[in-house]
C-alpha positions in Angstrom: -34.6 -56.8 5.5 -31.7 -58.9 4.2 -29.5 -57.8 7.0 -32.2 -58.5 9.6 -32.9 -62.0 8.2 -29.2 -62.7 8.2 -28.9 -61.7 11.9 -31.9 -63.8 12.9 -30.5 -66.8 11.0 -27.2 -66.5 12.8 -28.5 -65.8 16.3 -28.8 -69.4 17.4 -25.3 -70.1 16.1 -24.0 -67.1 18.0 -25.5 -68.4 21.2 -24.0 -71.8 20.6 -20.6 -70.2 20.1 -21.0 -68.4 23.5 -21.8 -71.8 25.1 -18.8 -73.5 23.4 -16.5 -70.8 24.7 -18.0 -71.2 28.2 -17.7 -75.0 28.0 -14.1 -74.9 26.8 -13.0 -72.6 29.5 -14.9 -74.5 32.2 -13.5 -77.8 31.0 -9.9 -76.6 31.1 -10.6 -75.1 34.5 -12.0 -78.4 35.8 -8.7 -80.1 34.8 -6.7 -77.4 36.5 -8.9 -77.9 39.6 -8.0 -81.6 39.7 -4.2 -80.8 39.8 -4.7 -78.2 42.5 -6.7 -80.6 44.6 -4.0 -83.2 44.3 -1.4 -80.5 45.2 -3.4 -79.5 48.2 -3.5 -83.1 49.4 0.2 -83.5 48.9 1.0 -80.4 50.9 -1.3 -81.5 53.7 0.1 -85.1 53.9 3.9 -84.6 53.2 5.5 -83.4 56.5 8.2 -81.4 54.7 5.4 -79.3 53.0 2.7 -79.2 55.7 4.1 -75.9 57.1 2.8 -74.2 54.0 -0.8 -74.6 55.3 0.1 -72.3 58.2 0.3 -69.4 55.7 -3.5 -69.6 55.4 -3.9 -68.6 59.0 -1.6 -65.6 58.7 -3.5 -62.2 59.2 -3.7 -59.9 56.2 -5.5 -56.6 55.8 -5.3 -52.8 55.4 -5.9 -49.7 57.3 -7.3 -46.2 56.6 -6.3 -43.8 59.3 -7.4 -45.3 62.7 -9.7 -47.8 60.9 -8.1 -51.3 60.4 -9.6 -54.2 58.5 -7.9 -57.5 58.9 -8.7 -61.2 58.2 -6.7 -64.4 57.8 -5.5 -65.3 54.3 -8.0 -68.2 54.3 -10.9 -65.8 55.0 -9.8 -63.4 52.2 -9.9 -66.4 49.8 -13.3 -67.8 51.0 -15.0 -64.5 51.6 -13.3 -62.2 49.2 -12.0 -64.1 46.1 -15.1 -66.4 46.2 -17.3 -63.3 46.0 -15.9 -62.7 42.6 -16.6 -66.4 41.8 -20.2 -65.9 42.8 -20.4 -62.7 40.7 -19.4 -64.7 37.6 -21.9 -67.4 38.6 -24.6 -64.7 38.9 -23.7 -63.4 35.5 -23.9 -66.9 34.0 -27.3 -67.4 35.5 -28.6 -64.0 34.3 -27.3 -64.7 30.8 -29.0 -68.1 30.7 -32.3 -66.5 31.9 -32.1 -63.7 29.3 -31.0 -65.5 26.2 -29.8 -69.0 27.0 -31.3 -72.4 28.0 -33.3 -70.8 30.8 -34.9 -68.0 28.7 -38.2 -69.7 28.2 -40.3 -72.1 30.3 -40.1 -74.8 27.6 -36.3 -74.6 27.5 -35.8 -74.2 31.2 -38.3 -76.7 32.6 -36.1 -79.9 32.1 -32.9 -78.6 33.7 -34.9 -76.8 36.5 -36.8 -80.0 37.4 -33.6 -82.1 37.1 -31.6 -79.6 39.3 -34.4 -79.5 42.0 -34.5 -83.3 42.1 -30.7 -83.4 42.3 -30.8 -81.1 45.3 -33.7 -82.4 47.3 -33.0 -86.2 47.1 -29.3 -85.8 48.2 -30.3 -83.5 51.1 -33.0 -86.1 52.2 -30.5 -88.9 52.0 -28.0 -87.0 54.1 -30.6 -86.1 56.7 -31.7 -89.7 57.0 -28.2 -90.5 58.3 -27.5 -87.5 60.4 -30.9 -86.1 61.7 -30.7 -85.5 65.4 -26.9 -85.7 65.5 -24.2 -83.0 65.6 -23.8 -83.5 61.8 -27.4 -82.6 60.8 -26.4 -79.0 59.8 -24.4 -80.4 56.8 -27.5 -81.4 54.8 -26.6 -78.8 52.2 -23.2 -80.4 51.4 -24.4 -83.1 48.9 -26.8 -80.7 47.1 -24.1 -78.9 45.1 -22.6 -79.7 41.7 -19.1 -78.4 40.7 -19.8 -77.0 37.2 -16.2 -76.6 36.2 -15.1 -80.1 37.5 -18.2 -81.8 35.9 -17.8 -80.1 32.5 -14.0 -80.8 32.7 -14.7 -84.6 33.1 -17.3 -84.5 30.3 -14.8 -82.8 28.0 -12.5 -85.8 28.2 -14.8 -87.7 25.8 -14.8 -84.9 23.2 -17.2 -85.1 20.3 -18.6 -88.4 21.6 -20.9 -86.4 23.9 -23.9 -84.8 22.1 -23.9 -81.0 22.4 -27.4 -81.0 23.8 -26.2 -83.3 26.7 -23.4 -80.8 27.5 -25.9 -77.9 27.4 -28.3 -79.9 29.7 -25.5 -80.5 32.2 -24.4 -76.8 32.1 -27.9 -75.5 32.5 -28.6 -78.0 35.3 -25.4 -77.0 37.1 -26.3 -73.3 36.8 -29.7 -73.9 38.3 -28.0 -76.0 41.0 -25.7 -73.0 41.7 -28.7 -70.8 42.1 -30.2 -73.2 44.6 -26.9 -73.3 46.5 -26.8 -69.5 46.6 -30.3 -69.5 48.2 -29.3 -72.2 50.7 -26.1 -70.2 51.6 -28.0 -67.0 52.1 -30.9 -68.5 54.2 -29.5 -71.4 56.1 -25.8 -70.7 56.6 -25.2 -67.2 58.1 -21.7 -66.6 59.4 -22.9 -65.0 62.7 -25.9 -63.2 64.2 -27.7 -61.1 61.6 -27.1 -57.4 61.9 -30.3 -55.7 60.7 -28.8 -52.2 60.5 -26.0 -53.3 58.2 -28.6 -55.2 56.0 -30.6 -52.1 55.7 -27.5 -50.2 54.5 -26.7 -53.0 52.1 -30.3 -52.8 50.8 -29.9 -49.1 50.1 -26.6 -49.7 48.2 -28.3 -52.5 46.2 -31.2 -50.2 45.4 -28.7 -47.6 44.1 -27.2 -50.3 41.8 -30.7 -51.1 40.6 -31.2 -47.4 39.7 -27.9 -47.5 37.7 -29.2 -50.6 35.9 -32.5 -48.9 35.2 -30.7 -45.9 33.7 -28.5 -48.4 31.7 -25.4 -46.7 33.0 -22.6 -48.6 31.3 -19.5 -47.4 33.1 -18.0 -50.4 35.1 -16.9 -48.1 38.0 -20.6 -47.3 38.8 -21.0 -51.0 39.7 -17.5 -51.9 41.0 -17.2 -49.1 43.7 -20.7 -49.5 45.2 -20.3 -53.3 44.8 -17.2 -53.2 47.1 -19.2 -51.2 49.7 -22.0 -53.8 49.4 -19.5 -56.6 50.0 -18.2 -55.0 53.2 -21.8 -54.4 54.5 -22.9 -58.0 53.8 -19.7 -59.3 55.3 -20.5 -57.6 58.6 -24.2 -58.4 58.4 -23.9 -62.1 59.1 -25.0 -63.3 55.7 -22.1 -64.8 53.8 -20.2 -62.1 51.9 -20.2 -64.1 48.7 -23.9 -63.3 48.2 -22.8 -59.8 47.4 -21.3 -61.1 44.2 -24.7 -62.5 43.1 -26.5 -59.3 44.0 -24.1 -57.2 42.0 -24.5 -59.5 39.0 -28.2 -59.0 39.1 -27.8 -55.2 38.6 -25.2 -55.2 35.8 -27.1 -54.2 32.6 -27.7 -56.8 29.9 -29.0 -54.2 27.4 -27.1 -52.7 24.5 -27.3 -48.9 23.7 -27.9 -49.5 19.9 -29.6 -52.3 18.0 -28.0 -54.7 15.6 -29.0 -52.9 12.4 -27.7 -49.5 13.6 -24.5 -51.2 14.6 -24.0 -52.9 11.2 -24.9 -49.8 9.2 -22.7 -47.6 11.4 -19.7 -49.9 11.2 -20.0 -50.1 7.4 -20.1 -46.3 7.2 -17.0 -46.1 9.4 -15.1 -48.8 7.4 -15.9 -47.0 4.2 -14.4 -43.8 5.8 -11.4 -45.8 6.9 -10.8 -47.2 3.4 -11.4 -43.8 1.7 -8.8 -42.2 4.1 -6.2 -44.7 3.1 -2.9 -43.3 1.8 -1.6 -46.8 1.1 0.7 -46.6 4.1 0.8 -49.5 6.5 1.3 -47.2 9.5 -2.2 -46.3 10.7 -0.5 -44.2 13.4 0.4 -41.6 10.8 -3.2 -41.3 9.5 -5.3 -39.0 11.8 -8.5 -39.7 9.9 -8.1 -43.5 10.3 -7.3 -43.1 14.0 -10.6 -41.2 14.5 -12.5 -44.0 12.7 -10.9 -46.6 14.9 -11.9 -44.6 18.0 -15.5 -44.4 16.7 -15.5 -48.2 16.0 -14.4 -48.8 19.6 -17.3 -46.7 20.8 -19.7 -48.6 18.5 -18.5 -51.9 20.0 -19.1 -50.7 23.5 -22.6 -49.5 22.6 -23.6 -52.9 21.1 -21.7 -55.1 23.7 -23.7 -55.4 26.9 -21.8 -54.5 30.0 -22.9 -57.8 31.5 -21.0 -59.8 28.9 -18.0 -57.5 29.2 -17.8 -58.2 32.9 -18.3 -62.0 32.3 -15.7 -62.2 29.6 -13.2 -60.2 31.6 -13.7 -62.1 34.9 -14.2 -65.6 33.7 -10.5 -66.4 33.0 -9.5 -65.0 36.4 -12.1 -67.1 38.2 -11.4 -70.3 36.1 -7.6 -70.2 36.3 -6.8 -68.3 39.5 -9.7 -67.9 42.0 -11.0 -71.5 41.8 -7.5 -73.1 41.8 -6.5 -70.9 44.8 -9.7 -72.0 46.6 -8.9 -75.6 45.9 -5.3 -75.2 47.1 -6.5 -73.5 50.3 -9.5 -75.8 51.1 -8.9 -79.3 49.6 -5.9 -80.0 51.8 -6.9 -82.6 54.4 -4.8 -85.1 56.3 -5.8 -88.5 55.0 -6.2 -90.7 58.1 -7.3 -94.3 57.8 -9.2 -93.9 61.1 -11.7 -91.5 59.3 -13.0 -94.3 57.2 -12.8 -97.1 59.7 -16.1 -98.5 60.9 -18.2 -97.5 62.6 -18.6 -94.5 60.3 -19.7 -91.1 61.5 -23.1 -90.1 59.9 -21.5 -87.4 57.8 -19.6 -90.0 55.8 -22.5 -92.1 54.4 -24.6 -88.9 54.2 -22.2 -87.2 51.8 -21.2 -90.4 50.0 -24.7 -91.7 49.2 -26.1 -88.2 48.8 -23.7 -87.3 46.0 -23.1 -90.7 44.4 -26.7 -92.1 44.7 -28.9 -89.2 45.5 -27.7 -87.0 42.6 -28.3 -89.4 39.7 -31.6 -90.8 41.0 -32.9 -87.3 41.9 -32.0 -85.9 38.5 -33.3 -88.9 36.6 -36.6 -89.2 38.6 -37.4 -85.4 38.5 -36.6 -85.3 34.7 -38.7 -88.4 34.0 -41.6 -86.9 36.0 -41.4 -83.6 34.2 -41.5 -85.3 30.8 -44.3 -87.7 31.8 -46.4 -84.7 33.0 -45.6 -83.0 29.7 -44.1 -80.0 31.6 -40.8 -80.6 29.8 -39.5 -82.4 26.7 -36.5 -84.7 26.3 -34.2 -83.4 23.4 -34.2 -85.8 20.5 -30.5 -86.8 20.6 -30.6 -87.5 24.4 -31.5 -90.9 25.9 -32.7 -91.6 29.4 -29.6 -93.6 30.1 -27.5 -90.5 29.3 -29.6 -88.4 31.7 -28.8 -90.9 34.5 -25.1 -90.9 33.4 -24.9 -87.1 33.6 -26.6 -87.4 37.0 -23.6 -89.4 38.2 -21.2 -86.8 37.0 -23.3 -84.1 38.7 -22.4 -85.9 41.9 -19.0 -84.2 41.7 -19.5 -81.7 44.5 -16.0 -80.4 45.2 -15.9 -76.5 45.2 -19.5 -75.8 46.4 -19.7 -78.8 48.7 -16.4 -77.9 50.4 -17.6 -74.3 50.6 -20.8 -75.4 52.4 -18.9 -77.9 54.6 -16.7 -75.0 55.9 -19.9 -73.1 56.8 -21.9 -75.9 58.3 -19.5 -76.8 61.1 -17.1 -75.2 63.5 -15.4 -78.4 64.6 -12.3 -78.8 62.4 -12.3 -82.5 62.8 -15.8 -82.7 61.3 -14.9 -80.2 58.6 -11.9 -82.4 57.6 -14.0 -85.6 57.6 -16.5 -83.8 55.3 -13.7 -82.6 53.0 -12.1 -86.1 52.8 -15.5 -87.7 52.0 -16.3 -85.0 49.4 -13.0 -85.5 47.6 -13.2 -89.3 47.6 -16.9 -89.3 46.5 -16.3 -86.7 43.8 -13.4 -88.7 42.4 -15.5 -91.9 42.4 -18.4 -90.0 40.7 -16.0 -88.7 38.1 -14.7 -92.2 37.2 -18.1 -93.9 37.3 -19.8 -91.1 35.4 -17.1 -91.0 32.8 -17.5 -94.8 32.2 -21.3 -94.5 32.1 -21.2 -91.6 29.6 -18.8 -93.6 27.4 -21.1 -96.7 27.4 -24.3 -94.7 26.7 -22.8 -92.6 23.8 -21.5 -93.4 20.4 -18.2 -92.5 18.8 -19.2 -90.0 16.1 -15.7 -89.9 14.5 -15.9 -93.7 13.9 -19.4 -93.5 12.6 -18.4 -90.7 10.1 -15.4 -92.8 8.8 
């Protein structure tokens, strides 16, 4: 019983440690994104470097016999690498639903209401400017929050920001990502839907669900069918990145052995390891100790859910390679003063006011309504002014907003105008949000001294 009580007592701290690791990685990734966005802008606007953008339109692919598969480098980034990004997003959502801030209605209600408000109000504001025009299909652009960018900005204030406020923003952004995924799948198909390929994709997805049900824990059982699923969805007309989310849903979150069996088993193996010691530093020479190490590795795999193994393995790649590459490939837009010269095209005020005004007001009003109706509860250390301030930071659209902008329009001039507005508004939201959080929080280090 002592072991069980110890485990229960440390479970909350363990979950907090997982969040802190996630927050730290996302924060650093957000800062990397800033530099990549600046680099992309420099490449696009410095004549001596602008030829580098032509590399994105170069074809790349592979062939098997008479079958050839080829796309431009830009498509490989947006449809291929970003599928891995959405896989990690799906894993984060699943983890939060199973054991995190979205694991119970009481915990999840506030960020869910806040996220819904932060999606609906910006979309309505955008539509009020563009309804009935060629720009109306971009209503999904201001709905998105860039979680890495937002957490990266929040991290600049360090311990000044309450942990519960960081968790609220992370949970809100994760729900926001889920909403963006639904919007992408339903409203932004890449071409006419191919029902036959969707049926094949559904069969592959069903196979993955069977593997999940059987709790098969070999990564290859999900990677190989997952690649097939990606190809089928790519050809079906639904955006290929949705495959990443579907794969994430099927990766098991269960462990093969419980906590007590793991602890007892490891203690037994460690005792064997100690008993087999011949006081020689070189474990390589001790066959018995090598067998114990092998058994410990097996125990770790049994207790460590495959879902977390996937997330831990992929998160650094997504944070430090995939998202920066996406930013380099998509954030480059020629800054032309004519874009922002009156009269403005409807897309400009739609995105600007949607992200900068719609996000904070939507998040604040939806949160306030949820608390007043006693559906949700405001954490003790969070103030309403901080909820509004976090809403401003949530107006940093960047990755997801640019992603939707690319899908919403076919006219490159409109796409570039959207990108320029997203970049400018996100930068402004970051500055104003940072100042607002600074004003509404207290310096804990000063207080402690």
